[in-house]
N, C-alpha and C positions, 0 to 999 in steps of 0.2 A: 235433473239436478246436475251440475258438472262435476267433474272427476279431478282430482289432483294426481298428476304422473311425476314420480320421481326418477333421478337417474339420469338427466338430461346433461349433456355436455355438447355444447356446439363447437365446432371447429371453423376457423376463419380461414378462408384461401388466400394466403399472404405469401407473395414469393419475393424473397429479399436476395441481398446480395451475397456472394459466396463468403465473404468474410463474416458475416453476421451468422453464418451457419456455422463457419468453424469455431467462432467464439462461444456461441451458444452451447454447443457439443461438450467444447472443453471445460466450460465452468459446470456443467451438469456433471460431467465426469468427476471433477476436482471436488464438486461439493459430494458426490457420493464417497470419494475417499475420504473426506473429513469426516463424513459419519462413520465411516467403516474403523477409523482410528480410534475414534472413543467408544468403548465397548459400552459406557453407559448411557450412550445415545442409540441403543441399539432400536428401541420402539419408534423412534423418529426415523431410522435408517429403513426400517420395515414399512412405515408407511409411505416414505418416499418412493419406495422400489414398487409397491404394491399401486399406487396411484400413477407412477410410469408404465407398468404393465397394463392397466385399464386403458389407459392412454393410447398403448400400443394396439391393443384390441379394436377400440373404436377407431383409430386411424385405418385400420386394415379395412373395415367395411362402410366406413362412413366418411371418406375424404370427401371434400367439396368438389363440384365438377365444372361448376359455373367459372367461365374465365374471366380475367380483367382484360381491361385494354381494347375492348370492342367499340366501333362506332358504327351510326347508322348507316345503310346505304343512301342512296338519292332517290327522291319520290319520282313518280312516273311523269310528272308533270315538268320537274326540271330537266328530264330527258327528252321532251317534247310530244309527250302522248296525254291525250285526255282519258280520263278515267271512265268507265261506263257508268260510275254512282257518284253522286255528292254526298249521300247519306247512306248510312248503313245502321238498320235495326235489328238488334239481337234480342230474341226473345229465349231466354234460359228457365227452362222448367225444371225446377231440381227435382231429381229422384224418379223420373219419369222413364221406365224402360222401354227399349226398341221393341221387345216381345209383345209388350202390353200394346203399345201403338200401333203395330201392325195386325193383332187380333181380330179375328172375325172380319176381315176384307176392310179395316179402319172403321167399323162401327162404333167403338169407342169414341172415335174423333172426328165426327162426321163433316165439321167445318173445314178442318185441315185436310181432310181427303178431297174437299171440293176445290181447296186452293190447289194442292198438288195436280189434280186432274186439269185445272184451269190454266195454271201459271208456272208451276213449279217443277222441282227435280228432288228425288228423295233417296235417302243412302242411311245405312247403318253406320255409325260411328264407334267406333272401339276406343274406350277408356282403359287404363290399366290398373289393376289392384295397387295399392289401396284405394278402393272405390270411395273417394270422400269428396265432400263439396269443395273443400280447398285444394285437393290435387285435381278434380276436374274443371274448376275455374282457372288455373294454373296452364294447365296444356291446353285450354282454349283459346285462352287471350294471351298466353305467353309462348306456345308452340313447343314447349318442353316439359318433360315430366319433371315432378317435384324433385328437388335436389336431393341424395342420400342422406345428408347430413341433417336435414329436417327431421329425419326419424328418430334423430336424439332426443328431440324437443317434441315428440308425438306429434309431428305437424300443426303444432299451437301457433307458430309463428314464423317469420322468414328469417332464418339464417344469414341469408345473402339476399342483395338487390337482383332483379331480374327484369328484363324489358316487356312490355305488354302492347297489344295493338291500341289500347288506351293511351299510352306515353308517345306513340307515335303520332297519332291525331292530334291536332290543335283544339280540337273541341269534343269532348265526351261528357254526355249528360246521362245521369242514369237514376234509378228507382231501387235502391238494394237494402238487404238487411244489414244491419249493424253488422253482424258476424263476417258478412262477404265484404264490408267494407274495410276491415281489418287488414285483408289479404293484399290491398293496394294502397291503402293511405300513406303507406311510408316509402313507397317507392318514388324514384326520381319521374318527375312528371314532365321534364322538357319544358317548361316554363308556362305550361297550362294546365292549372291544378285540376284535378277530377271534380266534377260538379254532381256530387250524388246527393239525393234525398233519402236520408235514412229512416229506417222502421223497424219494428219488432212484433211479435204477435202481440204482446202486452199493450202496444199503442195503438193497432189496429183492430184488436177483437179477435176472438177464437175463429181460425180458420178463415180469416178474413184480410189476409195479406194480399192476396192477388187482386181482390176488388180494390182494395188500396191503392195498388200499382195503376191499376187501369184508370181509377178516377183521377189520380194526379197527373197522369200523362194527358189525360182530357183537358183538364185545368190548365196545364202548361201550354197546349197547343191552342187553347181558346184565346190566350193573350197574342195580340198581333205584334207586340214588340219582340216576343220570344221567335214568333215564327218568321219575323223579317231579319231577325239575327242568324237563324239556322239557314235562310236561303243565301245571306250573304257570306257565311262561313262555311268553308269546304277544305278537306272532307269532313263529316260530323258523324258521331257514333251514340245513337242511343241504345242505351242498356236497360232492358226490363228484366228485372229477378224476379220470378215466381216460385215462391218457396212451399206454396200449400200442399202440392202433391207429395213433397217429402216428409211434411208434418200428418197429413191424414194416413200416409202410409205406415209411420211409426205408430201412430195412435190407434187407428182401425185395422191395418193391414189391407191387403189387396183382395182377400175374400170375404169382405164388408161391402155393402151397397154403397156407402158413404164414400170410398174411395172413386167409384165410378162416378157419382153423382158430382164429385169435385172435379174429376177429371173434364166432364162435360162442361162445366162452368168454366174451367180455366182454359181449354180449347176454343171455346165461342168468344171467350175475352180477346184472345189472341187475334181472330178475323175481325173482329169490331174495331180493335185498335189499329189493324191495318187499313182497315177501310177508312177509319178516321183520317191516317195520315195521308193517305192517297186524296182524301178530300181537300185537305188543308195545302198539301204542296201541288197536287195536280201536274206534274211535270215528267213524271216516268224516270225520275234519276235517283230514286232509293232502291236499295237492295235489302232484302228481308232473310233473317236466319233464325229458323227456331230448333233448338237442340236443347240437350241435358247435360249436367255434370257427371251424373252417374244415373243408374238405375236402382233398383232394391227386389229383392225377394219378395214371394208372396206373403211373407211374414213381417214385411217392413223393415228387414236387416237392410245394409248394405255396408262395403269395407273390404269384401273378399274378392274372389274373382270368377264368380259363376257368370252364365251368360245374361241373366236378368239383371246383374249388376254392372257388366262392363259395355253391354250393348245398349246404346242410346240412340233415339231417333235423329234425322238430320231432314229439315224442309228448307229447301233454298227457293226463293222466287223473286221476281222482281227484276231490276236493271242489271245487266251484266250476267244474268244467269242463263244458261243453256237449258232447256227443257229437254227431258227424256222423249226418246221417240214412241215410247208406248204409254205416257201417262195420259192419252186422252181417252182410252179405253176405259171400261166401267171396271175391271179388275184390278184391284189394290195390291201393291207388291207383296211378296213372302220373304222369310228369311232367306229361303233358297234362291231366289231370282234378283233380289236387290242389291245395289251396290254397294261396297264395304270401303271403309277408309279409315285411318287412325286418327283419333282425336286433335291430335298436335297438328295435323294437317290444315285444322281450321284456322289458325292464325294466319297462315301465309296466303290463304283464300281469301279471307276477309279483306286482307291489307291489297290484294290484286284487285278486288272489287272496287275500292275507293282511291286506288293509285299511291297506297302508302308501300314503303319496302316493310318488308317483314320484321317483327321485332328482332332485336340484336342475339338474344340467346335461343331464337327458333330452330328447332330440328327438324321441322315437317317441310314436305315438299307440296307444292300446289297440286291437288289431285287432277288427273287427266278428264278432260272431256265435261266440265263444269262452268267453263268461263265462254260466254257469248259475246267474243270480243274478236278483233283483227287478228290475223296471225302474227304480224310484227309485235302488237301489243303483247300478245300472250308469251312471245318468244322473250321480249324484254322483262317481264314481269317475273318468268322463270330465271332468266338471266340473274337479277337482282336476288332471287331467292336462293339460287346456287352460290353466288358470291357471299352472301351473308352466312351461310353455311361454312363454305369454305374459309372465311375470316377466322372463324372458330379451328378450324383443322389447322392453319397456318401458324397459330398461335403454338400449338401442341408441336407442330413438325419443327419450329425455329428452336423451341425449347431443346426438342431431343437433338437436333442436328447441330447445335451450339455446344454440346458437350464434346469432351474428348476422344472418347472411346464409343461412339455412337456406330462407328463403322464396323466394330466387332460384337456388337450388341443387335438383338433382334429389332427390327423395325417395320414398319408397314410400306413395303416395297411398291405397292400399286399406286401410291400417291406421293409425290414430291412438290417441293415448291417450283421446281421447274414446269411440271405438270400443269400446276395452277397459274403460272405465268402464261404458258402456251393457250390455256382455255382461253382465257379472255381474247387474246387475239384472233383465236379461231371464231369466237361468236360475233366478234366485231366484222371479220372478213365475211363469214355467211351472210350477216345482215346487210352488208354493203352490195354482196351479190344478188340478193333477194330470194335468198333460202332461209326463210324463217322456220319452216318445218325442221330442217337440218339443225338449226340452232337451238329449238326446243328440244331434239332428243340429243344433242351433245350436252345442254343444262341439266335434263335429268340424270344422264349417265353421271355427269361429275358431282350432282348432289347428292346420288347414291353412294359413290365413292368416298365423299366427305363424311357423310353419316358414319360410313364403315371405319374410317379413319379415326374420328372423334371417340367412337366405342373402343377402338385398339387402345389408343393411348390413355383412355381414362380409367382402364383397368391393367395398365402397363405395370406397376408397381403392387398389385394386390398379391400375387402369388409370393414374390420376394417378402413382402411386409407379414404375409401368414407364416412363411418359414422362420422370418426372423423372430415373430411374436412367439412361436414354438420353441425356438432356441432360449429366448429370454426367459420364458419359464422354466426351462429345463435348468438352464444354468443356474438361476435364482434358487431352485429346489435344491440342486447340487451344493450351493452356497449354505443354505440353511441346514443341511443335512451334517456338511461339514462343522458347522456350529455346534450341532446336536452331538457329534462326536465327542469334541472336545469337552463339553459339559458333562457327558456321561463318563468321563475318564476319573479313575480313582484317583491318579495322580496328577498334578498342576501341569498343565500344558499350555504354551502360549501361542497365539496365531503367528505365521510365519513373515508375515507383513509383506509390503510391497518391494523392500531393497533386497529381493532375490533374482536371480538370473531368469527363471522361468515368468516371473511377473515382468521383471523388465522387457523381456523379449516379446510379451503378449502387448505391453505398452506400446513399444516400437510397431507392432503389426496392426494397434489399433491406429497408431497415428498414420500408417500407410492406407488403411481402409478410410480414414477419415479423407485422406487426399483425393481418393478416388472418388470419393462421392460428392466433394467440392466440385472436382473437375467433370464430374458428369452432370453438373448442375441440377442435381436432385432437389425437389421442394422441400423447404425447411421442415415441415412435419414429417415428412416421409424420411427424409436423411437421417433424422435424429432417431428414429424408432428401428432404422436399419441398422444402426452403429450401437444400438442398446445393447444387444448380446455382447459386443465387444466389451463394453463396460462393465457389464455384470460378469463376464468371463475374466477380467483382472480382478475383481472383488473376490471372486471366488477362488482365485490362486493365492490371495493374500489371506483367506481363510483356512488355509490348510495349518496343520498342527506342526509345531518346529522340531517335534520326534518324529515327524515321516507318518504319523497316523493318518489314512485317508477315511474313508466311512466304515464303521464298524457293523457288523451283521446286515449287509445290504438286502439279503432276502426278507429279514425281518420289518426292515423299513418299508420294502416294497408291499408287504402284506398289511403292515399297520397302515398305511396310508391308503391303498386301493380298495380296501375292503370298507371302511367307513366311509369313501368317498362314495363307491359304488352303492351302498345302502341309502345314503341320502339323496343322490339321483335318482334312484329306483322310487323310493318311497315318498320322498316329499314333492319332486317334479313330475316325475314320468306318470306314474300309477296312484299317486296321492291316497299312500295307504300309510300317511305317518302315524296312525292310530295303532296298526299293527306293529310298526317298528319300535313305537314308543312303549309299549305295554309289554312286548316280548324283552328288550332289552333292559328295562328296569327291574323286572321280576327274575331275570336271569344274573343280573349283578346282584341281587339280594336273595339267591337261591338259598343260600345257608340258612336264612330266616326263616323259611318254611318248614324247617327240620323241628324248631321249638318253637311254635308260634306265641306271640303274646298280645296283650291288649294294643300295644303300639303298633305290633306288626298288622293287625286287623284294620287299625284306623286308615294305617299306610296302604293297605291293600284297596280299602275301599276308595282311597282318593285315586290310586291309580286305575281302579274301574271307572270312576266319574271322569276322569281326565280323559281317558281312552274314548268313552262314549261322547264327550264335548268333541274331541277331536274328528271324530267320525261323523258329527252331526254337522260340524263346520265345512267338512271337505265333501260332505253330500248333503246339500241344503235340501234337495227334493224330498228326503227321506225325514226330515224333521217332525216329529210328533206336533200334535196341537197343543200339547201342553207347552211348548216352547213357541208358540205363535203370540203370547200375551206381548204387550207393548213394550218397546224396549227402555223406555223410562222405568218401569217397575222392576225389570231385570237389572237395571243400573244401580236402582235402589238398594235392592238387596246386595248388590256387590259393596255399595258404601257402607251399609249395615255390617256386613261380614268385615269389612277392613277394622271395624273397632272392635268387634267381638272376637275375632281371631287373637289378638295379643293377649286378651283378658283369659280366655279359655286356654292358651298355652304357657300361661303364668309370666309372662314379659312385664319387666319393671320399668318405667318411664317416668319421668319428672314431671309434676304438674302442668308446668306450661306446656310441655309436648302434647298431652292428652287434650288441653283447652283449645290448642290451635289445630290441630288435627281433627278435632269433632266440630267445632265451629266452622272450619273449611269445607268437611264433607256435607253438612246440614246445608250450608249457603249452595253447595255444588248440586245437592239434590235438588232444590228448589229452583235454580237455574236451569237443570235439564228439564224439568216440569214446565217452566215458562217456554223454554225453546221448543218442546214438544207441542206445546200450546200455540204456537205461533206468534207469541208476545214477546215484547223486548226483553231480554235479560238486564237485570237490574245493573247498574255501575257498580254497586256494592258487592255484587257476586264477582262482577270483572276483577275489581280491586283487591279482593280477598285472593282470589285465584292468583293473581300475580304476585301477591305479597307470598303466599305459600310456597309458589315457584322457588322466591329467593331462599326464604325460610328453611326450605327441605334440605338444601344443600348446606347451606353456612351453620344450620344448628347442629351437623354432625360434629363439625370441628368445634363449636362453641363449648358443646357437653363432653369432649373428649376428655377433659380431667376427671370428670364423674364417671366416666365409663373406661377405667382402664383395659378392660378384658376384650377381646375380640368377640366374644359370644353377645354381651351388652352392647357393645357398638353396632355388631349386625342386627341386634333388634329394632334400634333405632332406626339403620338405615332402611329395612324393610318396612316400617309402619310408614317412613315418610314417601318413599318411593310407591308403595301401593297407593297412599292417598293420590299421588300425582296421576298413577295410572287410572283411578276412579273418574279423576276430572276430566281427562283425555278420551274416555271410553264412551260409546254410543249404546252398549247393549250389554250382553253377558259376558263379554270380553274379560271385564274386571274379575267376575266370579271364577272364570278358569285360570286366571293368572294367579290370584291367590291360592286356589287347590295346587296349582303348579308347585308354587314356592313352598308350600308347607310340604307336599310330598316330598320334594327333594331334599329339605332338612331332615324329615323322618327318615327318607331312604338313606343318607348319610349316617344318620344315628344307628340305625339298624346294622348298616355294613360292620361298624365299629364295633358294636356290641357282639356280632355273631363273630367276630375275629378272637374275642376275649373269652373264650369259653374254656374252662379248665378241663383237665383230661377225663373228670368224671362227668363232664356235659353241662355243669351248671354255670351260669353267668354270675361273674362278679358282683357279689352284692352289695360292696361297699363302694358307693358313688364318689366318694372322696378319694378313694384309693384308685378308682377307675380313670378321674381326670387327672392322677398325678403320673400314672403309668401310659397313659393314651400317647403322648407324644413318642416314648421311647420305643413302645411296641411298635407303632406306626413306621418308625426309622428302622427297625432291626428288619421286619417283616416285608415293609415294601421295597426299602433300597437295597440292603445288603450289598452294597457295593459291587453289583453285578450290572455291568452296561444294559445287557439286554433286558433285564428286569427293571432297569429305570427307564428304559425307552418305553417298553411297555406301559407302565405306569404314567408316562407322560402323553402318550397318544389316547390313552385312556380316559383321561381327565380333558383332553382336546377334544376328543369326540363327544364327551358328555355336554362340555358347553356348547358346542355346535348343534348338537340334538334338541338341547333345553331352549336353545335360542329359535331354531325352527319351529318347535312345538309352541313356545310363546308367541312367536309370530303369526301362527296359524290361530292359534286359540284367541288372539285379539281380533280376530275376524278381516286380517289384511291378505291381499293378493290370492284370495280363495279361487275365484274363476278368472277373472279378466285382468289380474294383476293392476288394480287401481285403488286409490284411496278416496274416501269420501272426505271432503273439506271440512265436515261438521266436527272433526277430530278436537278442534281448538274453539268450540262455539262458546266456551264459558270464559275465553279470555279476550275474545273480540268480536265486533258485531258483522262486518263485512268480510265477504271472502278476500283472501290475500294469498297468492299462490307462495310467496316466499315465507309467511308465516306459518302457513298450514304445513308447507314441507319441514319446517325446522321443528313443529311439533309432532308431526307424524315420527321423523327419524329421533325425536325425545322419546317417544311413546315406545317405539319397539327396541330402543335401548335400555329403558329402565329395568324390564324383567333380566335382561342379561347383566346389569350392574348387580342386581340382588343374587344372582346365580354365581357369578365370578366371586362377589364378597362372601357368599357362604362358603364356596372353597376354601378361598384365603383364611378364613375365620376358624373353620373346622376340620381342616385336613392339613396335617404338618407337610406333608410332600407339596401340595400345591402351593401352600406359602412359602416355601423355600426355592422352589423350581418354576417360577411363574413365566420365565423365559423360554425353558424347554417347552412348556405346555402350550404357550403362545405361539412358538415355531411350529410346532406340531399340527397345530391348529390351521396356520397358513400352509402348510403343506399338502393337508386335507382340501383345504378352500381351494387351492390353485388347481389341483387337479380336476376339480368339478368344474371350475372356470376353463380349463384348457378343452373340456369334453365338450361344453355348450359352444367353445368358440368356432367349432367346425361345423355348427348348425345356425349360425347367424344368417339372417338374410337381410338385405337394405331394399329388397322390392317385392312385390307381390302381395298375398294377401294380407291386409291389414292386421287380422287376427294372428297369423302364425309370426309375422313379422315382429309384432308386441311381443309375444309370448316368447319369441328367440332372445329377443334384445332383453327382456325382462329378466328372465332365466341368468342371462351373463351378468347382468349388472347386479342382481341379488348376490350371486356368489363373490363376486368383487368388493361390493359396498360392503358384506357382512363383514369381511376382515377388518376395514376401517372403522366399523362401530364398535367391534369387539376389541380393538387394539385401544379405542378411547374409553370402553367400558372397564379395560383393567386397570387402565391409570387411574380413574375414578375411584375404583374399588380400592386400589392401594393407598390412595390419597385419604379415603375415608378411614381405613384400618392402621393408619400409620401411628405407631407409637402405643400398640397395643400389645397383649400378652396373651397366650392362649392357656387360660387357668393359672396353674401353679408352677407353670416349668420356666417363667421369667424369659421365655423368648419373645425377643421385642422386635417390631417391625419398625425400624427408624427409617430417617430419610436418606440418612449417610450410609447406612449400614444395613445388608441383608444377606447374612454368610449363609452358605448353604450347608446342611450337613452330610453334603458329600465331599467336602474339601475344595470346592471349586471358590475361587476367588471371590471377592463381594463385587469386583467391576466386571467379573464374566456373567455372572448370574443376576445381576443388580436388576430391580424391578421398579425403582424410583425413576 
């Protein structure tokens, strides 16, 4: 089953004029200024800045490296050289490890061993992590490692175009899997489209893909017209993709006999196909290459960087291939004495065999000792190889040397444009003097320098971007702390604004920095994020109070930010002990309730225990009890039943249409889930009902607003509708856990309020009506008390609660437990076919709905949260940004697929959470607009939300 990955942001390698750079940054800063001027736009301001910070993080590690403006070199025939081969046949065995190939003196591949002894040359080709089918194909045929920007879309498609051996050849005929075809189908083909015959395991039969390929090749070559076309067309590439070894490894692992049986069949098919081609053409003008895109472990996994995964076999034979001196003996090579090469070198080697220039984006150099050609031919092939790599280096060098300040900045001193020009003249002179060996040596040295130069300038701005990103986060945090300081002051204080000398001086310095960036010819995206700290610094200066107050109680701020952030990093991401954190904190929060336990207390405590146990099982799936191994739809049906029983048990009152619509939707949803589990099509009536309820769930809350003037009544309707939606989007017992969590949260808040209203004799106020009348007054007096430090303490407390409950619901719903991936069946009741966009949208909706309930509960039941939402959300952003900065320093854009994906996902989660919670806060305020908290007549309106702390409505506005 495929998995849907979220958090992808593709960046394009677009280099524009200096004027465009200047105007883009100017308008961005001006837009941020406009957002700052209007205090009632603070949420939009926060959203824009958070997205810019996320872009800065991604730009630091995932800048595109492929260069524009490249042109192919000349072919060998255009230079007067005849290629050793007219045809190149590539056998690519997916998932075959070099260690497996060499094991037991080649006994696993007896036919290929014979080919090696009689005709060939063998080596180990080293791929790089992540070892995946896509990255391996790009390295083999493109001569480059996958662009780092592709990691942002989890290597699912090409963010940028690249050149391949197929593009250089005028005729490429292949038999490939549909998945492999997606790597190349959208690439420029130079006027000769790829002629691929596509297949999949579903169309060929179980583990019959290789047999299908061999049969189709034989059928193609049995047609005399096809053979004549291949004879008349030069050069030709025949590509045979053989996926069965990868499939059998995943399905049975290397420890089972089925793996070696399939390997024996595949390697025998390679030899038979080779013999068939030789019989058909019989001209000695065909080169053959057998390799693999990646290996796999003994358990059938790949993606990381172990030797079993990165070491792949390489067998070359046929025209133009130089045999090794010792391959006629009976001893098969071992890992210790076999030749080694990089996988990206294959593209240039294949190109040289058939007289083509290397692909334009190629970074590999022709390996030494593999070509059986004349010295002048090899010298010219290496010269073309070096020129092609130098073309990429020249673009980077020109870009750097065209800057005004390049002489005062670091540069790659070993290679410049003058040395590149002298190299071409030197090779030409050596060839005219009849010294091709010296020309070969010069080309290899120059190609190595070009590789180092490209690597140097590719990472040239990485460290400055990391510094700029760190500064941006720090300055934005200071800006939010200044806002918090103003909000926490008892007396009204206005922001200083932009028309002050410090701010004007900062703006002038920003203009100077912009000028430097423009004159330095910094790429657009890089330049923008290098200047981002300047814009945020100007914003922070404008946020200072007009009475000279800076940041109150900085030590308290530091503790309130670092402790929650550290706990979430350790318990959610590092050690995955969220159950311990959740249980400990909720019990600590309601510690006074343990002194005088009541029936509500024991009900609440039982839900805490159930929730903690559910979290433990979700984060430790191997320890699940057998009782939880029942079918997923049974657990889901239990959750749907609880969604209807829960409001009845809690005494909630709803209008008859609300009960009818929710009941019908849940009944049809339960039947649709049963149909899906039974592999039968889901009724269109079910889909129509689910879509209708999706609209109804949001619109009905405003429709019944006149009948639900109190916040508590409105909250009950919000909870019922959102839980019904969660049930429709759940696949297992996540809906059960979410309902337990929501109920526990409400009970916990009520217990906390009741525990504070204990009289001197230790008895709880018995009169519930009197309790409702006194609730807001007590909360205001005890929680706020016009103490800035107490105000901040409460703001951070509720911010931490929102974050913790979000992550608890996140894990409880079954998301990102081990591999940080989502199953696309989340929206199975809404549409039949898998859609990346729709699946992603519904998954974001699902993980946001519990947050809507939690935030709405706080706004409805807690006066402080209701009147100080801006302070709470600001504290939440501060905590999340500290977590983001921590993960920023551990992000990788290369290496193990597992570690790369985990590091990127942790960073994306911390940043996307803030955006989701901002949206959830706005939605909760919209739902609760024009409601009162009991008998206090405190109304949350669209235009006015005055804080009880005497802050003005525009300073702490939440609408």
